[in-house]
N, C-alpha and C positions, 0 to 999 in steps of 0.2 A: 352505785359505783361511780368513780370519777377518775379521769386520767391522771396518772402520777405526775407528768410534767406540768399539767395545769395546776394541780394542788401545790406542787413545789413552788411554782411561780407566785401563787397567791400568798404562800407562807412567807416568802422572802420580801414580798411587797407589804405585808400587813404586820409582821412580827419583828421584834428586835433580831438582828442578824444571828446572834448566838443561839437564841431560842428557835429561830427558824431552822437552823442546821440540825439541832437536836430533834425538833419535831419531825423533820423529813427523815431522819434516821429511824424513826419509830414506824414508818409506813411500810407495810408488807404487801407486795404486788399480788393481785389475785385477778386473773383474767386479763382481757384486752379490750380497750375502747377503740373502735374503728371510726375513722373520719376521712373526709375527702383528701386524697393525696395531693401534696404540693410538688412543684418541680423539684426533681432530685430525690424524692421519697421512694423507698422500696415499696412495691405494691404487694399487698397480702390478699387481695380479692377485688371484686367489683360488684356493685349494685346494678341490677338491670342489664340492658344490652341483650346479647344472644348467648345462650349457654354453649359451651364446647362439649359435645357429646360423641361417644363412639358410634359408629354406624350401626352397631348391633343393639343400641339402646333406644327404645321408642320414647317420644315425648310423653311425659306423664299426663294421664287423662283420668278424670273422675267419671267412671262409667255411668252413663245416663245423664250426665250434666255437661261435660265438655273438657277441653284441655286446661291445664293449670298454667298460671302465669309464672314466668321465671323471675325470682326475686333477687338472688345473689349467688355468687360463687366465692368460696374461700379456699385459699392455698394452705393446706394443712401444715406444710413444713415449717415456715416461719412462725405460724400461730401456735405450734406445739413446743417451741423452743423457749428456754428462759425460765426463770423463777416465777412460780405462780401461774404458769400457763396451763390451760386445759390439756389433758393428755390425749390430744388428737392423734390420728395416724401420723407417722413421721414424714409421709409424703402423700401425694395425690391431692385431689380437690373434692370439696363438698359442694353440691348444688342444691339449692332450696327452691321449691315450687309451692305455689299457693293458689287456690281457686278464689280469685279476688272479686268476683261478681261482674267482670266485664262481659261474660258470655250471656248471663241471664238477668242483667240489671239488678244484681244483688238479691235475687229471689231465694237462692240456696244459701244456707248459713253454715259455715265451717266453725265448729266449736266443740270442745270436749263434752259439753252437756248434751250434744247430739252425736252419740257414738257412731251412727251410720254415716256421719260426715267425715270420718277420719281419712278416707281416700281423697279428700279435698286438699291434702297437703302431701308433700313427698320430699324426702332427703335422699340424695344419691351420692355415694362415694365412688369417684372415678379413680382407680388406682394409678399411681405414677407409671409412666411408660405406655399408657393406653394411647392408641391412635385416635385422635379426636379432631373434629372440625366444628366451626360455628354452625349452629342449627337455626334456620330461620324460624321466627315465631309463627305458629299456625294461626290462620284466620279463625274467628274474628278478633283474636287478641291483638292488642297493640303493646309492643314491648316498652318497659320502663327505660328511661334514658340511662345510659351507662355512666357510672361514677366510679372511678378507680379509688381504692381504699388503702390507707396506711393504718398502722396499729401502734398504740401506745399502751404501756403497762397501766393497769387499773388498780385502784385500792378501794376498800370500803370507806364510806364517809366517816371520818373520825369525830368523836365527841370530846371536846376539851374537858367536860365535866367527868369523863371517865377517868378513874384513878390511874389506869394503865397509860393514860396520855398526860394528865397534868402533873402527876407525881415525878416522872422522869424529867419534866421541865422545871422541877423545883418550885411549883406553884401550888397554892392552896385552892380547894374547891371554891371558897368564898371569893377568891380573887378572879378565877376564870369565869365565874358566873355573874360577877358584878362589874369588873373593870371594863370600861368602854373599848379598850384595845382588843381584849380577848373576846368579849361579847360580839364586837363588830367582826372579828375574824371568823367566829363561828357562824354568824349570820351570812357572811359573804360565802362561806362554804356551802351553806344550805341553798343559797341563791343559784348555785351551779348545779343543783340536783335536778336532773330531768332525764327522761329516757333517751338513751343514745344507742347507736349500733354497738353491740357488745358480744364478745365471745368468752364464755366462762364467767366466773364470779357470781355474785348475787344478782338476780334479775331485779329490775326496778318495776314493781307492780304499780299500775295506775289506779286500779280498783281493788287492791288487796294482793295477797301473796299468790302468785301464779302457780306455785307448786301444788296448792290445794285444788286447783282446777283440773290438773292432769293425773293426780294420784288415784290409786285404786282403793276405795273404801268399801268395807262391808256395809250392807244396808242397815244393820243394827248398831253401827257406830255413831255416836254423837260427835260430829265434827265442829260443833259450834261452842261447846263448853270446854273451857280449859281449867275447870275446877279439879283438884286432885281426886275428888270423889268420882269423877267420870271413869267408869270401869275400863274404857277403851282408850283413855288418853294416851297411854304409852304406845298403843297400836297405831293411833292416828299420827303421832309425832314420828314414829319409826317409818311409816309409809311415806310421809311427806319428805323426810330426810333422804330418801332414796333418789329423789329427783333433783337434778342439777341443770343449770342453764347450759345449753349448747350454743344457741344463737338468739340474740335479741335484735330486732330491726325496728328502728323508730321511723316516723315519717321523715321524708327527705325531699325537700323542694327541688334540689338539683336533679334528682332521679325521677321526679314527678310522682312520688309515692305518698299517699295519705291514707292512713288506717283509721277511719272514723274521725273523731274530734281529738287531734293530737295524741293518737294512739300508738301502739306498738304491737308487733308480732313476736311470739316467743316459741322456740322449739326447746324442749327439755328432754333429758335422757338419763337413764340410770348408769351408775359406774360400771356395772356388769356389761351392759349393752355397749357402752362406750369402749371398754377394753376389748370386746369381741368385734368391734366395728359393725355392730348391728344398727346402723342408722335408720333402717326401715322401721325400727321400733321406737324412734323418737316420737314424743307427743307434742301436739301443737295447741296453743291457745292464743287469744289476743284480747287486749283491753284498750279502752279509750275513756276519755272524760265524759 
């Protein structure tokens, strides 16, 4: 995914003005890209800092290991509004916690391949109107630096060689694949492709599709073969399609966040659990280079 304003700016910079306008009209928003807020920006959340919790809610702990680090807070209201937005609750906040290795020097590993590690992450939905206060970070954790976030609409990375893109532009496949103007524009788009903070849309997997890491597969399903002769291919694809990105958190120098080598954290959820606001059922994974 890429922010819509960033891609529009690139199109008007690299393409003839009439084609740039048509190209931008083809882009369909899906999800939100989050980035550090600028002066005057509306805030949709914050990385790091201290979470605002009701007095009745305990700080999340992984039993036998220790407290989870607070990663981010998202304001559901503005992030649920507008075309292509993830259908979050209309109000309230989501808080994301993760056992990041501070307590035990990375001895415990939180990953879907280790089912008993699932308590190492937590997503809390704090309803609107709840009485909350900043909660100090428990020892021995050190909080991440607070970074206020703004949101931009996001779109899938378009391919000029896709007929749905080049035909409305009045261009031939041979033209967009060989002409330096269009080839350069496509290359410039791909240069912008990297993991960012993101709500909804397609996750950017660093080591493969993250949906496969959180999905529930039967032991007798072959998840590596996409041959039509695979008797459980439809089952595999159906299960994977149930999972959608809730929140993706990239490394962030301003917040002091680093997830391995240029990695990212991912929380995914099914449409049914999202509609029911069952954020306790969100699944977590992470990837890095």
